[in-house]
Structure formats: structure tokens, C-alpha cells
matplotlib code that plots the C-alpha trace (Angstrom):
import matplotlib.pyplot as plt

x = [87.1, 85.4, 85.8, 85.3, 86.3, 85.2, 86.3, 85.0, 86.8, 84.6, 85.7, 84.8, 83.3, 86.2, 90.0, 91.9, 91.9, 88.1, 85.2, 85.8, 83.7, 85.9, 89.4, 91.4, 93.6, 96.8, 98.9, 102.3, 100.7, 103.7, 105.2, 101.7, 101.2, 104.7, 104.1, 100.7, 102.3, 104.9, 102.2, 100.0, 103.0, 103.7, 100.1, 100.3, 103.4, 102.0, 98.4, 96.8, 94.6, 92.8, 92.3, 92.8, 91.0, 91.5, 90.2, 91.4, 89.7, 91.8, 90.8, 88.0, 86.0, 83.2, 82.6, 80.3, 81.5, 83.8, 87.5, 88.8, 87.4, 89.3, 88.3, 90.3, 89.2, 90.8, 90.1, 89.3, 88.0, 91.0, 93.5, 91.2, 90.7, 94.4, 95.5, 92.9, 94.0, 97.7, 97.2, 95.4, 98.1, 100.9, 99.2, 98.9, 102.6, 104.2, 101.9, 102.4, 98.8, 98.3, 95.2, 94.4, 91.3, 88.9, 86.9]
y = [115.2, 112.5, 109.4, 108.4, 104.8, 103.4, 99.9, 98.2, 95.1, 92.8, 90.0, 86.7, 83.9, 81.6, 81.4, 78.6, 76.7, 76.7, 78.9, 81.9, 84.2, 87.3, 88.7, 90.4, 93.1, 94.3, 97.2, 98.8, 102.2, 104.5, 102.4, 101.9, 105.7, 106.1, 103.4, 104.7, 108.2, 106.6, 104.7, 107.8, 109.8, 107.0, 106.9, 110.7, 110.3, 107.5, 108.8, 112.3, 111.7, 114.5, 112.7, 109.5, 108.5, 105.2, 103.6, 100.3, 99.0, 97.6, 95.1, 92.5, 92.7, 90.2, 88.2, 90.2, 93.5, 95.9, 96.1, 98.4, 101.3, 103.2, 106.1, 107.4, 110.5, 111.2, 112.8, 109.5, 106.0, 104.1, 105.9, 105.9, 102.1, 101.4, 103.6, 102.0, 98.4, 99.2, 101.0, 98.0, 95.5, 97.7, 98.2, 94.4, 94.0, 96.7, 98.1, 96.3, 95.3, 91.6, 89.6, 86.6, 84.5, 83.9, 80.7]
z = [104.0, 102.0, 104.2, 107.8, 108.6, 112.0, 113.1, 116.2, 117.4, 119.5, 121.8, 120.3, 122.5, 121.6, 121.3, 119.5, 122.8, 123.1, 124.4, 126.6, 128.7, 128.4, 127.8, 130.5, 128.9, 130.6, 129.4, 130.0, 129.8, 129.4, 126.6, 124.9, 124.8, 123.3, 120.7, 119.7, 119.1, 116.8, 114.9, 114.5, 113.2, 110.7, 109.5, 108.9, 106.9, 104.7, 104.2, 104.1, 107.1, 108.8, 112.2, 114.0, 117.2, 119.0, 122.2, 123.5, 126.7, 129.5, 132.2, 131.7, 128.5, 128.1, 125.0, 122.6, 123.9, 122.0, 123.1, 120.3, 118.5, 115.7, 113.6, 110.6, 108.7, 105.3, 101.9, 100.2, 101.3, 100.0, 102.1, 105.1, 104.8, 104.3, 107.1, 109.5, 108.6, 108.8, 112.2, 113.7, 112.4, 113.7, 117.0, 117.5, 116.6, 118.7, 121.5, 124.8, 125.4, 126.5, 126.6, 128.9, 128.1, 130.9, 130.7]

ax = plt.figure().add_subplot(projection="3d")
ax.plot(x, y, z, "-o")
ax.set_aspect("equal")
plt.show()
């Protein structure tokens, strides 16, 4: 494989409403696991990826700390970058993970 793309999403210290100290993430776990499986299957149909790994933290994550980590390994950087970006966008759209700002 020629490309390893790693993305780390970090909790910002502000939301549109103003400054925050942390985000509290809640998940409907069974449905989230199901949706992630569908997303990973779709990535593998669209791009020739070798592997996908993803970790999303649940519970309270302080500002400045990582809440999401994604790794995509593929033959070429273009496909790896596209697959990673698409996966994150789709995750935000369909996976039942909710965040609540803590001020």
C-alpha cells in the first residue's frame, strides 16, 4: 500500500453559541455499530482500501482533546484521502452519536 491517511478530530473550545469546556457524547451503540458497518462496506465498494480503523470517544471529552481518530490505508493517496473525507461526512450524517456542549 502506498498511502496511510490518519485524521484526528479535536474538540474545539467553542461552539456557535460561545465558549465551551467540553463535549458530552452519547451513542445508540447497537445502531452506531450497524451504521459504521454499512459505511465501511460502502467505502470498500468505492475505493480500493486495504484497511479502515476508527475510534470515536463517548462521554465527556474536554476541549483540546481528540474525540475522533480515523485511519485509511489504500494503494494511492488520492483514494485514501477521498475515502477518509467521505467516511467522516457520512458518519456525521447517519451514525447516532450526539454531542452536548458543556460550558
